VOPAGU-2260 file (C-alpha; in pm, 1 decimal, decimal comma):
REM VOPAGU-2260
SITE   aa  ch    i         X         Y         Z
SITE  MET   A    0     923,2    4994,8   -3872,7
SITE  SER   A    1    1061,8    5092,7   -3546,2
SITE  GLY   A    2    1141,6    5406,8   -3436,4
SITE  PHE   A    3    1502,0    5369,0   -3346,5
SITE  SER   A    4    1788,0    5444,7   -3626,8
SITE  GLU   A    5    1876,6    5258,5   -3907,2
SITE  ASP   A    6    2158,1    5114,4   -3726,2
SITE  MET   A    7    1964,7    4891,7   -3449,6
SITE  PRO   A    8    2100,4    4594,0   -3353,8
SITE  PHE   A    9    1966,6    4231,7   -3516,4
SITE  PHE   A   10    1928,3    3977,4   -3245,5
SITE  ASP   A   11    2251,4    3796,1   -3303,7
SITE  GLU   A   12    2434,0    4143,4   -3236,3
SITE  PRO   A   13    2395,7    4147,9   -2797,6
SITE  ASN   A   14    2711,2    4395,7   -2761,5
SITE  ALA   A   15    2551,4    4665,9   -2972,6
SITE  ARG   A   16    2426,8    5018,1   -2759,5
SITE  PRO   A   17    2159,8    5227,3   -2874,4
SITE  SER   A   18    2321,4    5571,1   -3011,7
SITE  ALA   A   19    2156,5    5892,5   -2957,6
SITE  PRO   A   20    1788,1    5924,4   -2875,6
SITE  SER   A   21    1590,8    5935,8   -3233,2
SITE  GLY   A   22    1268,7    5772,8   -3332,2
SITE  ILE   A   23    1033,5    5710,9   -3033,6
SITE  ALA   A   24    1341,1    5857,8   -2838,7
SITE  ALA   A   25    1322,7    6193,7   -2960,1
SITE  ARG   A   26     953,3    6199,9   -2964,2
SITE  ALA   A   27     927,0    6136,4   -2620,3
SITE  MET   A   28    1130,5    6461,6   -2547,3
SITE  ALA   A   29     922,0    6626,1   -2771,1
SITE  ALA   A   30     609,2    6521,2   -2579,5
SITE  ARG   A   31     767,6    6668,2   -2312,4
SITE  SER   A   32     538,5    6950,0   -2113,3
SITE  GLY   A   33     543,2    7179,4   -1869,3
SITE  HIS   A   34     473,6    7000,6   -1596,2
SITE  ASN   A   35     827,0    6857,5   -1413,1
SITE  ASN   A   36     889,1    6809,3   -1764,2
SITE  ALA   A   37     750,0    6507,4   -1785,1
SITE  PRO   A   38     687,5    6308,5   -2138,8
SITE  ASP   A   39     284,2    6198,6   -2172,7
SITE  TYR   A   40     333,9    5828,9   -2077,9
SITE  LEU   A   41     466,1    5955,6   -1771,3
SITE  LYS   A   42     146,7    6150,2   -1715,6
SITE  GLY   A   43    -152,9    6038,6   -1435,2
SITE  LEU   A   44     126,4    5763,6   -1220,6
SITE  ASN   A   45      67,0    5851,1    -883,6
SITE  PRO   A   46     441,4    5943,8    -729,8
SITE  GLU   A   47     498,6    5606,7    -594,4
SITE  GLN   A   48     422,3    5436,7    -927,6
SITE  ARG   A   49     607,1    5712,0   -1111,0
SITE  LEU   A   50     919,4    5601,0    -896,2
SITE  ALA   A   51     882,0    5225,7    -979,3
SITE  VAL   A   52     888,3    5304,1   -1379,1
SITE  GLU   A   53    1145,2    5532,1   -1352,7
SITE  THR   A   54    1464,0    5343,8   -1104,5
SITE  THR   A   55    1487,6    5156,1   -1405,2
SITE  GLU   A   56    1925,8    5096,9   -1247,8
SITE  GLY   A   57    1943,0    4827,4   -1038,5
SITE  PRO   A   58    1769,1    4568,5    -878,2
SITE  VAL   A   59    1412,9    4670,1    -839,9
SITE  LEU   A   60    1119,4    4483,9    -627,8
SITE  VAL   A   61     755,9    4665,4    -635,3
SITE  LEU   A   62     509,2    4502,9    -422,1
SITE  ALA   A   63     215,4    4595,0    -567,5
SITE  GLY   A   64    -109,3    4481,2    -383,7
SITE  ALA   A   65    -459,7    4427,2    -565,5
SITE  GLY   A   66    -557,9    4717,6    -807,1
SITE  THR   A   67    -270,9    4902,2    -727,3
SITE  GLY   A   68    -244,4    5000,2   -1107,9
SITE  LYS   A   69      76,3    4704,0   -1146,9
SITE  THR   A   70      -2,1    4660,1   -1503,8
SITE  ARG   A   71      71,1    5013,4   -1591,0
SITE  VAL   A   72     392,9    5024,1   -1402,4
SITE  LEU   A   73     458,3    4738,7   -1555,0
SITE  THR   A   74     408,9    4849,7   -1926,6
SITE  THR   A   75     488,2    5268,3   -1864,2
SITE  ARG   A   76     842,1    5107,5   -1753,3
SITE  ILE   A   77     946,0    4920,5   -2044,5
SITE  ALA   A   78     775,9    5220,6   -2275,8
SITE  HIS   A   79    1016,0    5417,3   -2080,1
SITE  ILE   A   80    1327,0    5220,7   -2122,3
SITE  LEU   A   81    1286,4    5193,3   -2489,3
SITE  ALA   A   82    1169,1    5569,2   -2505,5
SITE  THR   A   83    1504,5    5714,4   -2307,4
SITE  GLY   A   84    1704,4    5510,7   -2552,0
SITE  LYS   A   85    1829,0    5299,7   -2260,4
SITE  ALA   A   86    1832,0    4943,0   -2490,3
SITE  PHE   A   87    1677,6    4839,3   -2766,4
SITE  PRO   A   88    1340,3    4614,1   -2797,7
SITE  SER   A   89    1566,3    4272,7   -2829,9
SITE  GLN   A   90    1766,5    4370,0   -2513,9
SITE  ILE   A   91    1452,5    4339,7   -2228,4
SITE  LEU   A   92    1282,0    4061,8   -2160,2
SITE  ALA   A   93     992,2    4071,2   -2011,8
SITE  VAL   A   94     792,9    3754,5   -1804,8
SITE  THR   A   95     401,0    3740,3   -1751,1
SITE  PHE   A   96     259,7    3452,2   -1615,5
SITE  THR   A   97     -26,8    3424,9   -1884,3
SITE  ASN   A   98     -22,9    3425,7   -2229,0
SITE  LYS   A   99    -347,9    3655,1   -2192,3
SITE  ALA   A  100    -109,5    3890,6   -1983,1
SITE  ALA   A  101     173,6    3883,6   -2212,9
SITE  ARG   A  102     -97,2    4003,9   -2500,2
SITE  GLU   A  103    -229,6    4263,5   -2273,0
SITE  MET   A  104     121,6    4414,1   -2194,2
SITE  LYS   A  105     229,4    4432,2   -2548,6
SITE  ILE   A  106    -124,5    4600,2   -2623,5
SITE  ARG   A  107     -54,9    4851,2   -2423,6
SITE  ILE   A  108     332,4    4899,9   -2502,5
SITE  GLY   A  109     190,9    4979,4   -2854,5
SITE  VAL   A  110     -63,4    5241,6   -2757,7
SITE  LEU   A  111     198,3    5392,8   -2509,1
SITE  ILE   A  112     529,4    5396,1   -2776,9
SITE  GLY   A  113     360,3    5264,8   -3144,5
SITE  GLU   A  114     261,4    4921,8   -3225,7
SITE  GLY   A  115     617,8    4846,7   -3467,9
SITE  ASN   A  116     822,4    4912,6   -3146,8
SITE  VAL   A  117     652,5    4651,9   -2991,4
SITE  GLU   A  118     661,2    4355,1   -3276,3
SITE  GLY   A  119    1068,6    4390,5   -3198,0
SITE  MET   A  120    1010,9    4267,1   -2848,2
SITE  PRO   A  121    1116,1    3919,9   -2936,0
SITE  TRP   A  122    1140,9    3812,8   -2540,5
SITE  LEU   A  123     842,2    3954,9   -2430,8
SITE  GLY   A  124     605,5    3634,4   -2240,2
SITE  THR   A  125     571,0    3345,3   -2012,0
SITE  PHE   A  126     806,9    3192,6   -1887,9
SITE  HIS   A  127     740,2    2859,0   -2113,6
SITE  SER   A  128     699,5    3070,5   -2457,9
SITE  ILE   A  129    1054,3    3189,3   -2365,8
SITE  GLY   A  130    1181,1    2881,1   -2227,6
SITE  VAL   A  131    1050,5    2731,0   -2588,7
SITE  LYS   A  132    1215,2    2965,5   -2779,7
SITE  LEU   A  133    1551,3    2931,8   -2556,5
SITE  LEU   A  134    1517,8    2524,8   -2620,2
SITE  ARG   A  135    1500,9    2535,7   -3009,6
SITE  ARG   A  136    1749,4    2793,8   -3014,8
SITE  HIS   A  137    1971,0    2489,7   -2784,0
SITE  ALA   A  138    1770,6    2203,9   -2839,3
SITE  GLU   A  139    2106,8    1990,4   -2942,0
SITE  LEU   A  140    2217,7    2066,9   -2587,2
SITE  ALA   A  141    1925,8    1866,3   -2490,7
SITE  GLY   A  142    1957,6    1575,9   -2713,5
SITE  LEU   A  143    1675,5    1684,7   -2909,1
SITE  ARG   A  144    1615,9    1827,6   -3280,1
SITE  SER   A  145    1473,6    2190,0   -3282,1
SITE  ASP   A  146    1109,6    2078,4   -3459,1
SITE  PHE   A  147    1037,3    1860,0   -3096,5
SITE  THR   A  148     709,4    1801,5   -2992,0
SITE  ILE   A  149     520,9    1954,5   -2689,7
SITE  LEU   A  150     298,3    1683,3   -2543,5
SITE  ASP   A  151     -23,2    1788,0   -2368,8
SITE  THR   A  152    -151,3    1600,0   -2047,2
SITE  ASP   A  153    -350,8    1346,8   -2234,3
SITE  ASP   A  154      -6,3    1232,2   -2396,6
SITE  VAL   A  155     190,6    1208,2   -2126,4
SITE  VAL   A  156     -27,9     970,3   -1927,8
SITE  ARG   A  157    -100,7     772,3   -2235,5
SITE  LEU   A  158     276,1     723,1   -2234,4
SITE  ILE   A  159     333,0     673,4   -1912,7
SITE  LYS   A  160      85,6     403,9   -1877,8
SITE  GLN   A  161     308,8     235,5   -2164,8
SITE  LEU   A  162     607,2     201,5   -1952,4
SITE  ILE   A  163     417,9     117,7   -1626,7
SITE  GLN   A  164     320,2    -198,8   -1859,5
SITE  ALA   A  165     585,0    -251,9   -2008,9
SITE  GLU   A  166     733,2    -315,7   -1692,8
SITE  GLY   A  167     460,4    -560,0   -1588,8
SITE  LEU   A  168     293,3    -292,2   -1327,3
SITE  ASP   A  169     -69,1    -305,8   -1273,7
SITE  ASP   A  170    -180,8       4,1   -1418,9
SITE  LYS   A  171    -478,5      42,0   -1127,2
SITE  ARG   A  172    -300,2     -22,5    -860,3
SITE  TRP   A  173     -10,1     268,8    -997,9
SITE  PRO   A  174    -211,3     524,0   -1192,5
SITE  ALA   A  175     -27,5     691,1   -1511,7
SITE  LYS   A  176    -225,4     996,1   -1390,9
SITE  GLN   A  177     -73,2     983,0   -1044,1
SITE  PHE   A  178     258,6     911,2   -1144,1
SITE  ALA   A  179     241,7    1207,7   -1400,9
SITE  GLN   A  180     127,6    1461,0   -1125,6
SITE  MET   A  181     420,8    1336,5    -932,4
SITE  ILE   A  182     656,7    1415,7   -1213,9
SITE  ASP   A  183     519,1    1758,0   -1267,6
SITE  GLY   A  184     581,9    1808,2    -915,7
SITE  TRP   A  185     946,3    1748,4    -924,2
SITE  LYS   A  186     995,1    1903,9   -1283,4
SITE  ASN   A  187     823,6    2256,5   -1066,8
SITE  LYS   A  188    1123,1    2207,9    -879,5
SITE  GLY   A  189    1373,5    2183,4   -1127,5
SITE  GLN   A  190    1449,1    1803,5   -1032,4
SITE  GLY   A  191    1555,7    1512,4   -1319,0
SITE  PRO   A  192    1551,7    1178,9   -1236,6
SITE  ALA   A  193    1897,3    1166,0   -1082,0
SITE  ASP   A  194    1803,2    1463,6    -847,9
SITE  ILE   A  195    1466,3    1317,1    -641,4
SITE  ALA   A  196    1481,6    1217,1    -284,7
SITE  GLU   A  197    1468,0     865,6    -253,5
SITE  GLY   A  198    1177,6     864,9     -41,5
SITE  ASP   A  199    1007,8    1040,8    -351,7
SITE  ALA   A  200    1141,3     783,4    -548,3
SITE  ARG   A  201    1034,6     450,3    -395,3
SITE  ALA   A  202     657,0     601,5    -317,6
SITE  PHE   A  203     543,1     435,8    -684,8
SITE  ALA   A  204     552,1     123,3    -803,9
SITE  ASN   A  205     727,5     -89,6    -519,9
SITE  GLY   A  206    1028,5     150,7    -530,3
SITE  LYS   A  207    1076,0     185,0    -950,3
SITE  GLY   A  208     993,9     583,5    -931,7
SITE  ARG   A  209    1320,0     686,1   -1008,3
SITE  GLU   A  210    1390,0     416,3   -1305,5
SITE  LEU   A  211     989,4     501,8   -1477,0
SITE  TYR   A  212    1096,4     862,2   -1454,2
SITE  LYS   A  213    1446,1     770,6   -1612,6
SITE  ALA   A  214    1272,9     562,5   -1894,5
SITE  TYR   A  215     969,4     836,0   -1915,7
SITE  GLN   A  216    1261,0    1089,0   -2011,5
SITE  GLU   A  217    1461,5     861,7   -2215,6
SITE  ARG   A  218    1125,5     787,7   -2416,2
SITE  LEU   A  219    1036,0    1185,8   -2493,7
SITE  LYS   A  220    1345,2    1226,8   -2636,1
SITE  THR   A  221    1331,7     910,9   -2843,9
SITE  LEU   A  222    1010,6    1076,3   -2960,3
SITE  ASN   A  223    1199,7    1410,5   -2985,2
SITE  ALA   A  224     947,7    1539,0   -2733,9
SITE  CYS   A  225     946,6    1773,5   -2450,8
SITE  ASP   A  226     622,5    1804,1   -2153,6
SITE  PHE   A  227     556,2    2147,3   -1996,9
SITE  GLY   A  228     804,0    2111,4   -1745,0
SITE  ASP   A  229    1099,2    2008,7   -1953,6
SITE  LEU   A  230    1063,3    2384,0   -2122,8
SITE  LEU   A  231    1211,0    2503,3   -1826,4
SITE  CYS   A  232    1428,9    2233,7   -1725,1
SITE  HIS   A  233    1587,8    2198,1   -2017,6
SITE  PRO   A  234    1697,4    2516,7   -2042,4
SITE  ILE   A  235    1837,9    2527,7   -1697,6
SITE  ARG   A  236    2050,7    2211,1   -1748,4
SITE  ILE   A  237    2196,4    2390,6   -2053,4
SITE  LEU   A  238    2255,3    2703,3   -1951,2
SITE  ARG   A  239    2454,9    2551,7   -1625,7
SITE  ALA   A  240    2667,5    2308,3   -1851,7
SITE  ASN   A  241    2727,0    2547,2   -2128,4
SITE  PRO   A  242    2905,1    2898,1   -1938,1
SITE  ASP   A  243    2915,5    3037,9   -2310,6
SITE  VAL   A  244    2529,7    3030,1   -2388,8
SITE  LEU   A  245    2496,6    3176,5   -2044,1
SITE  LYS   A  246    2720,6    3481,5   -2094,4
SITE  GLU   A  247    2545,6    3496,5   -2492,0
SITE  TYR   A  248    2227,1    3563,4   -2299,5
SITE  HIS   A  249    2416,3    3767,2   -2007,4
SITE  LYS   A  250    2498,8    4016,7   -2269,8
SITE  ARG   A  251    2187,1    4017,4   -2470,9
SITE  PHE   A  252    1975,1    4108,4   -2168,7
SITE  LYS   A  253    2021,6    4435,0   -2050,8
SITE  TYR   A  254    1674,9    4449,1   -1867,3
SITE  ILE   A  255    1474,6    4194,4   -1715,8
SITE  LEU   A  256    1130,5    4231,7   -1577,2
SITE  VAL   A  257     917,4    3995,4   -1435,8
SITE  ASP   A  258     525,1    4018,4   -1389,8
SITE  GLU   A  259     346,1    3791,1   -1095,0
SITE  TYR   A  260     671,1    3725,2    -883,9
SITE  GLN   A  261     476,4    3551,5    -611,4
SITE  ASP   A  262     355,1    3253,8    -880,2
SITE  THR   A  263     684,8    3147,2    -931,6
SITE  ASN   A  264     800,0    2807,2    -873,3
SITE  THR   A  265    1134,2    2677,3    -805,5
SITE  ALA   A  266    1234,5    2557,3   -1114,4
SITE  GLN   A  267    1125,6    2982,0   -1288,3
SITE  TYR   A  268    1304,3    3100,5    -975,9
SITE  MET   A  269    1620,4    2890,6   -1111,0
SITE  TRP   A  270    1619,3    2996,6   -1463,9
SITE  LEU   A  271    1515,8    3371,2   -1403,2
SITE  ARG   A  272    1818,0    3361,6   -1132,9
SITE  LEU   A  273    2045,8    3226,7   -1401,3
SITE  LEU   A  274    2001,9    3507,6   -1627,0
SITE  ALA   A  275    1911,2    3783,9   -1415,3
SITE  GLN   A  276    2278,7    3726,3   -1167,2
SITE  ARG   A  277    2632,6    3801,9   -1364,3
SITE  PRO   A  278    2818,8    3523,5   -1224,2
SITE  GLN   A  279    3141,8    3621,0   -1056,3
SITE  GLY   A  280    3247,9    3313,3    -927,3
SITE  LYS   A  281    3288,3    2968,5   -1089,0
SITE  PRO   A  282    3000,5    2871,6   -1336,1
SITE  GLY   A  283    2901,4    2544,9   -1156,1
SITE  GLU   A  284    2800,4    2852,8    -892,7
SITE  ILE   A  285    2593,2    2998,6   -1125,4
SITE  GLY   A  286    2190,7    2995,6   -1015,8
SITE  ARG   A  287    2266,6    2845,2    -684,8
SITE  SER   A  288    2266,7    3076,9    -366,1
SITE  SER   A  289    2628,9    3173,4    -331,1
SITE  ALA   A  290    2746,6    3525,9    -223,7
SITE  GLU   A  291    3019,5    3498,6    -547,9
SITE  THR   A  292    2787,1    3470,9    -779,2
SITE  ARG   A  293    2554,2    3807,0    -695,4
SITE  ALA   A  294    2630,8    4128,5    -924,4
SITE  THR   A  295    2408,9    4422,9    -993,2
SITE  VAL   A  296    2167,5    4395,8   -1269,8
SITE  ASN   A  297    1935,5    4608,4   -1439,6
SITE  ILE   A  298    1616,5    4342,1   -1285,1
SITE  CYS   A  299    1246,6    4426,7   -1163,2
SITE  CYS   A  300    1039,0    4219,6   -1022,6
SITE  VAL   A  301     663,2    4300,6    -965,5
SITE  GLY   A  302     454,9    4109,2    -689,2
SITE  ASP   A  303     234,9    4077,3    -420,8
SITE  ASP   A  304     346,9    3828,2     -97,9
SITE  ASP   A  305      -2,1    3850,7      18,7
SITE  GLN   A  306    -168,9    3733,4    -328,1
SITE  SER   A  307      24,7    3382,3    -331,0
SITE  ILE   A  308    -195,6    3153,5    -369,7
SITE  TYR   A  309     -75,8    2878,6    -639,4
SITE  GLY   A  310     140,0    2681,6    -369,2
SITE  TRP   A  311     -67,6    2409,9    -473,7
SITE  ARG   A  312     108,5    2365,9    -836,2
SITE  GLY   A  313     493,8    2434,9    -650,9
SITE  ALA   A  314     450,4    2821,6    -602,7
SITE  GLU   A  315     684,7    2933,8    -395,4
SITE  VAL   A  316     634,4    3261,2    -215,2
SITE  ASP   A  317     949,9    3278,3     -19,4
SITE  ASN   A  318    1064,8    3359,8    -343,4
SITE  ILE   A  319     971,0    3713,1    -323,8
SITE  LEU   A  320    1028,1    3720,7      15,3
SITE  ARG   A  321    1404,9    3685,4       1,8
SITE  PHE   A  322    1450,8    3886,4    -329,4
SITE  ASP   A  323    1666,8    4151,2    -134,4
SITE  LYS   A  324    1884,2    3815,9     -25,2
SITE  ASP   A  325    1900,4    3735,5    -382,4
SITE  PHE   A  326    1963,5    4087,0    -489,4
SITE  PRO   A  327    2166,3    4309,3    -253,6
SITE  GLY   A  328    2108,0    4653,1    -233,7
SITE  ALA   A  329    1785,1    4604,1    -376,4
SITE  THR   A  330    1506,2    4919,9    -402,4
SITE  ILE   A  331    1183,8    4847,8    -278,0
SITE  ILE   A  332     850,7    5003,3    -333,7
SITE  ARG   A  333     532,7    4975,7    -234,6
SITE  LEU   A  334     190,2    5032,1    -440,7
SITE  GLU   A  335     -76,8    5110,3    -152,2
SITE  ARG   A  336    -289,6    5337,0    -398,4
SITE  ASN   A  337    -619,6    5151,0    -484,7
SITE  TYR   A  338    -828,0    5218,2    -728,1
SITE  ARG   A  339   -1020,4    4935,1    -784,7
SITE  SER   A  340   -1212,5    4852,9    -426,2
SITE  THR   A  341   -1381,9    5022,7    -172,1
SITE  ALA   A  342   -1262,5    5094,5     186,4
SITE  HIS   A  343   -1465,8    4885,6     332,4
SITE  ILE   A  344   -1383,6    4585,4     126,8
SITE  LEU   A  345   -1031,8    4666,6     147,1
SITE  GLY   A  346   -1061,3    4718,7     517,0
SITE  ALA   A  347   -1194,1    4345,1     590,5
SITE  ALA   A  348    -904,1    4234,7     316,3
SITE  SER   A  349    -612,6    4360,3     545,9
SITE  HIS   A  350    -749,9    4254,8     863,2
SITE  LEU   A  351    -766,9    3914,1     741,0
SITE  ILE   A  352    -439,8    3945,4     519,9
SITE  ALA   A  353    -231,0    4111,6     885,4
SITE  HIS   A  354    -288,0    3766,1    1021,2
SITE  ASN   A  355      -9,9    3609,4     763,3
SITE  GLU   A  356     332,8    3573,9     913,3
SITE  GLY   A  357     645,2    3627,8     706,9
SITE  ARG   A  358     525,8    3897,5     509,8
SITE  PHE   A  359     688,2    4229,8     376,6
SITE  GLY   A  360     343,6    4415,0     484,9
SITE  LYS   A  361     150,4    4722,4     347,6
SITE  THR   A  362    -118,8    4867,1     424,1
SITE  LEU   A  363    -342,8    4939,9     110,8
SITE  PHE   A  364    -611,2    5243,9      68,8
SITE  THR   A  365    -854,0    5494,3    -145,8
SITE  ASP   A  366    -979,1    5792,5    -211,5
SITE  ARG   A  367   -1287,7    5660,1    -309,4
SITE  ASN   A  368   -1546,4    5778,6      -6,3
SITE  ASP   A  369   -1909,6    5652,1    -156,4
SITE  PRO   A  370   -2126,8    5704,4     135,9
SITE  GLU   A  371   -2356,6    5418,4     -93,4
SITE  ASP   A  372   -2063,8    5180,7     -77,0
SITE  GLY   A  373   -2205,3    4918,2      36,5
SITE  LYS   A  374   -2037,1    4652,3     339,2
SITE  VAL   A  375   -1884,9    4304,3     345,9
SITE  ASN   A  376   -2131,5    4074,0     488,1
SITE  VAL   A  377   -2066,1    3720,1     612,8
SITE  HIS   A  378   -2306,7    3437,8     640,4
SITE  ALA   A  379   -2276,6    3094,9     747,8
SITE  ALA   A  380   -2479,3    2791,4     581,0
SITE  TRP   A  381   -2479,8    2492,1     733,3
SITE  ASP   A  382   -2420,5    2303,4     390,5
SITE  SER   A  383   -2348,9    2366,5       9,1
SITE  GLU   A  384   -2756,8    2340,0     -67,9
SITE  GLU   A  385   -2847,7    2601,3     218,8
SITE  GLU   A  386   -2602,3    2814,7      56,5
SITE  ALA   A  387   -2739,8    2787,9    -297,4
SITE  ARG   A  388   -3074,4    2791,3    -159,7
SITE  ALA   A  389   -2985,4    3141,9      24,3
SITE  ILE   A  390   -2845,8    3298,0    -291,5
SITE  GLY   A  391   -3136,8    3198,5    -507,5
SITE  GLU   A  392   -3363,6    3374,3    -315,2
SITE  THR   A  393   -3086,2    3704,4    -232,1
SITE  ILE   A  394   -3045,3    3718,8    -653,2
SITE  GLU   A  395   -3460,4    3675,3    -659,7
SITE  ALA   A  396   -3462,1    3969,0    -379,8
SITE  TYR   A  397   -3217,4    4195,4    -662,7
SITE  GLN   A  398   -3454,3    4120,8    -974,0
SITE  ARG   A  399   -3741,3    4278,2    -782,8
SITE  GLN   A  400   -3572,4    4563,0    -683,5
SITE  LYS   A  401   -3501,4    4567,6   -1081,0
SITE  HIS   A  402   -3118,7    4473,5   -1074,4
SITE  ASN   A  403   -2969,7    4277,0   -1390,6
SITE  LEU   A  404   -2845,7    3962,1   -1353,3
SITE  ASN   A  405   -2544,5    4077,6   -1562,0
SITE  ASP   A  406   -2421,6    4278,7   -1289,4
SITE  MET   A  407   -2426,9    3994,6   -1063,5
SITE  ALA   A  408   -2143,7    3683,2   -1017,7
SITE  ILE   A  409   -2084,5    3442,0    -762,8
SITE  LEU   A  410   -1718,7    3315,4    -713,2
SITE  VAL   A  411   -1605,9    2933,2    -594,5
SITE  ARG   A  412   -1318,9    2835,1    -473,7
SITE  ALA   A  413   -1333,5    2520,1    -685,8
SITE  SER   A  414   -1582,1    2395,9   -1011,7
SITE  PHE   A  415   -1689,4    2119,7    -819,9
SITE  GLN   A  416   -1888,1    2399,7    -529,1
SITE  MET   A  417   -2100,5    2530,3    -882,5
SITE  ARG   A  418   -2329,0    2228,0    -922,6
SITE  ALA   A  419   -2540,3    2327,5    -581,7
SITE  PHE   A  420   -2581,2    2632,4    -780,8
SITE  GLU   A  421   -2660,9    2553,4   -1125,5
SITE  ASP   A  422   -2937,0    2234,5   -1005,7
SITE  ARG   A  423   -3059,6    2560,3    -719,4
SITE  PHE   A  424   -3086,0    2825,8   -1044,9
SITE  ILE   A  425   -3218,4    2565,2   -1301,5
SITE  THR   A  426   -3502,6    2500,8   -1036,3
SITE  LEU   A  427   -3579,1    2870,5    -988,5
SITE  GLY   A  428   -3582,4    2931,7   -1345,7
SITE  LEU   A  429   -3265,3    3162,7   -1315,8
SITE  ASN   A  430   -3082,4    3226,1   -1673,1
SITE  TYR   A  431   -2700,6    3179,9   -1559,7
SITE  ARG   A  432   -2317,8    3168,8   -1749,0
SITE  VAL   A  433   -2075,2    2936,2   -1629,3
SITE  ILE   A  434   -1723,4    3128,8   -1691,5
SITE  GLY   A  435   -1439,6    2903,3   -1790,3
SITE  GLY   A  436   -1458,7    2502,6   -1886,6
SITE  PRO   A  437   -1229,4    2360,6   -2079,7
SITE  ARG   A  438    -940,7    2558,9   -2274,4
SITE  PHE   A  439    -992,9    2521,7   -2690,8
SITE  TYR   A  440    -699,3    2340,7   -2742,7
SITE  GLU   A  441    -779,1    2113,0   -2408,6
SITE  ARG   A  442   -1101,4    2004,8   -2636,3
SITE  LEU   A  443   -1100,6    1665,7   -2714,1
SITE  GLU   A  444   -1214,5    1703,4   -3088,6
SITE  ILE   A  445    -907,7    1994,5   -3144,2
SITE  ARG   A  446    -685,2    1758,6   -2937,9
SITE  ASP   A  447    -787,9    1505,9   -3251,8
SITE  ALA   A  448    -692,3    1726,7   -3433,6
SITE  MET   A  449    -405,6    1839,4   -3409,4
SITE  ALA   A  450    -301,0    1479,0   -3358,6
SITE  PHE   A  451    -332,2    1426,3   -3711,2
SITE  PHE   A  452     -83,5    1733,2   -3764,9
SITE  ARG   A  453     168,5    1503,7   -3563,8
SITE  VAL   A  454     140,6    1196,2   -3751,5
SITE  VAL   A  455     229,2    1398,4   -4059,9
SITE  ALA   A  456     403,5    1655,0   -3949,5
SITE  GLN   A  457     632,7    1307,2   -3778,4
SITE  GLY   A  458     560,0     982,5   -3874,6
SITE  ALA   A  459     723,5     836,8   -3560,2
SITE  ASP   A  460     507,2     996,2   -3344,5
SITE  ASP   A  461     291,7     694,7   -3164,1
SITE  LEU   A  462     134,1     866,6   -2891,4
SITE  ALA   A  463     -13,3    1105,3   -3145,6
SITE  PHE   A  464    -136,0     751,5   -3365,4
SITE  GLU   A  465    -271,2     585,6   -3046,1
SITE  ARG   A  466    -469,8     883,4   -2994,5
SITE  ILE   A  467    -619,4     901,2   -3357,9
SITE  VAL   A  468    -606,0     531,9   -3476,6
SITE  ASN   A  469    -967,3     455,3   -3361,5
SITE  VAL   A  470   -1093,5     810,3   -3490,2
SITE  PRO   A  471   -1318,2     758,1   -3595,7
SITE  LYS   A  472   -1436,1     464,5   -3493,7
SITE  ARG   A  473   -1191,8     124,2   -3644,8
SITE  GLY   A  474   -1290,0    -151,8   -3460,6
SITE  LEU   A  475    -940,0    -199,7   -3327,3
SITE  GLY   A  476    -954,9    -292,9   -2987,3
SITE  GLU   A  477    -613,3    -277,1   -2699,5
SITE  ALA   A  478    -501,6    -591,8   -2835,0
SITE  THR   A  479    -421,1    -477,4   -3171,1
SITE  ILE   A  480    -294,3    -132,8   -3100,3
SITE  ARG   A  481     -25,6    -328,2   -2879,0
SITE  GLN   A  482      80,4    -584,5   -3129,3
SITE  ILE   A  483      88,4    -228,1   -3357,9
SITE  HIS   A  484     344,9    -113,0   -3069,3
SITE  ASP   A  485     527,5    -413,8   -3050,4
SITE  THR   A  486     607,9    -449,8   -3393,3
SITE  ALA   A  487     703,1    -147,6   -3440,5
SITE  ARG   A  488     983,1    -178,4   -3129,9
SITE  ALA   A  489    1087,1    -543,2   -3278,7
SITE  LEU   A  490    1142,7    -339,0   -3625,6
SITE  ARG   A  491    1311,2       3,2   -3411,2
SITE  ILE   A  492    1065,2     173,5   -3556,5
SITE  PRO   A  493    1072,9     474,7   -3302,6
């Protein structure tokens, strides 16, 4: 049970308003202490953090440097909105960048205001998990059924390979994986087949890029399937083409919160603006850069323009830099007190990032003043083998000083750089553990098991069928599988 009164609205009653404070709101008021009359959940916040929590109305951008407590600010802000009766849990849209961050946020809010109140927050999750929820509710508007399948990367590549071969193209000259990456890039920009630039369309398969992209989308619809990019692109098109649906969500969401805003790509930015901006102009202008479409909304984005590291997968740091233009009159709050690093580390990092152009600017500092904190040392190595050899010697020296291996870590920019270290550590007999590797659902055996389930659930899922037709080995070759496909097409079996 939630702490709200019994007249709390169901999900389909977006216009209902919170009644007089009761439940968690009443408990919050009762918890107010003599110090500045603050409820318990606000205790321990520094002045800037508290300002970010209590500035609930209008657009707010929180520039949170690394280690400044941004997760605490976000979770406490949600708790504050709920505890003061400003909104019901179902009226808050809270978007995180990863599933792990969403789970952590739910746990922290539960600690602050009670687990039952967090369970009433159906719109707390990643861009894609919320996109799935929206799409399943309005699947027919995208030409799908609500039980659509979400294809993984392997399925996408196999499907594209089928289409390339059907066009009589050489799939070695024009690899399916390459085209899958191109499609993913287009969808990160919110571009369908009709939207891509002519030069991009002609860059693959002798100018057949647009036709293949269109055939791919049509095949997905036939299979009642989506890829990862569709989980945002379909909702964007639905909201743009159906003002009544968009208006429903405008009424539903009283508060919008976004984490890691600097890592959003163009499609995520378009999706967010559609939901966040209350349009005053024509429906066709919604989600575009028109002053007529802008209206005040209670949106809070938390991010750090200095930590934008995902440009290689479509992230646009300009999204955070133009926040005050997208939402005129926005309040900008800087969190600069660092609780994680030493003064030496902050000094080195600040000196480097100061060379970046086009940034808001902030100065991180720490109250930590430990004379034993080590300085940042920089060493250059001739190649990866020399680097691994030097680090191996350093680790052995630390071991002789009785330091534990569990207290040491090596960070690399890309996984291929680990090879030299692993070879060296094996030679030295050093125990090590690699953090990372394939995720659970990316493991071969798990993908095979999921494909069996998909064939049972949807017999027309030929991508899943193709995956498991030879698992375990049944002696079926590519020619036989292609003949099965051709027969299915001739009989008009999807």
